[in-house]
N, C-alpha and C positions, 0 to 999 in steps of 0.2 A: 638369493635376493639382496638387493642394494638397500641398507638402512636409510633412514631420513638422515641420519647424523652424517653419514657418508655423502648423501647428496649435498647438503648443505656445505660441507666441508668442500667439496668439488665447486659449487657456486662461488664460494667466498674468495677462490683463487681467479675467478673471471674477472674480465674487465666490464665497466657499466654497459658497453655496448653489447658484448657477449651477453650479459643478463638479460638485457632488453630484446635482444633476438631469441633468447631461451623462453620468455614471455611470449612473445609473439608465436612460437612454435607451438608452445603449450595450448594456447587460446585457439589456435588453427586445429590442433589434434583432438582437442575435448570439445571443439565448437562452444567456447566460454569466452566471454570478456572479463578481465579483471577488475576494470572499472565498475561493472554492471553488480559483480560480486561484492565489491566494497561498498557500493551505494546501498545494496539490499542488504548488507550487515549493519549498515550505519541507521537506515529505516527500521530494522528489526529492534536494534540496540533503542532507539528512541521511543518506539512503542512501548518496549519493555520498561523503561524508566519512567515513562510518562505516567500518571494515575488519572487523570482528566483530560478529555476528549472533546472535540466539537464533531457532530456528524454532518457530513456534507453530502447533499445530493448531487451526485455526478451526472445520471443519466436516468431520465424517467421510464424510460421504454416505451412498449406499446400500449401498456394500460394505463392513460393517464388519470381516467377516473378512479381508479383504485389507489392510485398514488395520492392523488388528492384527498382520498377518504383517509387512508393512512396518516398522511402529514396532518390532518385535522384532529385525529385520534391521540396523536403523539404529542401535538403541540397545544391542544385546546384552543387554537385558533377557531374564526369562523370560517364557513364556505368560501367566500370570496378570497378573503387573507391567504387560507390554505392554496387555493386555485393560483393566485396570484406568485405565491412563493413557489410553488411547482415550476410554473412558467419562466420563472428568472433562472433557471437552472443554468450552471452549477450554483448551488447556494447552500448556507448552513442552515439546517432543519432544528437540529438541538445543539445547545451549548452545555459544556461543563457537566459530561455525563461520564461515568467510569466505564471500563473496559467490558464487563458484565452487560451493563445495560447496551452499550455500543453492540456487542455481538448479538443479542436479542433482536434488537430492532434492526440491524443489518440483515439478518435473517427474513425478516418481514417484508423487506424491500425486495430482496433477492426472491422471494418467493411469487412476488407480482412481476418480476422482470426488470427491476430497477436496479440501479448501481449507486451505492454509497461508499463513501470512504470517511476514513478520521484522520483529523490534524489537530 
């Protein structure tokens, strides 16, 4: 078996063009994109570093009434304000929440078929 160090040593002796071609071959072989991996890792790092989040409703799903009720209970808004908020999707539902609260609220939205995200 070839060690990682041997692979790195071999790559270090390649030209930039050869390394670029190698990356393309690896992406094709494993059906991955290097840029996607970097973006996902950066997003993970930002999530892990961040302590306070905003909860954004991305998609209402098919059960709008349940979403309005949930938004109303989470935000303490009135029925009309909650409905207006849901209808303006994508929209920030709750600001400055911690990761634990986000996970709890996210599960409630997912249980009724909605999609939320943090930012």
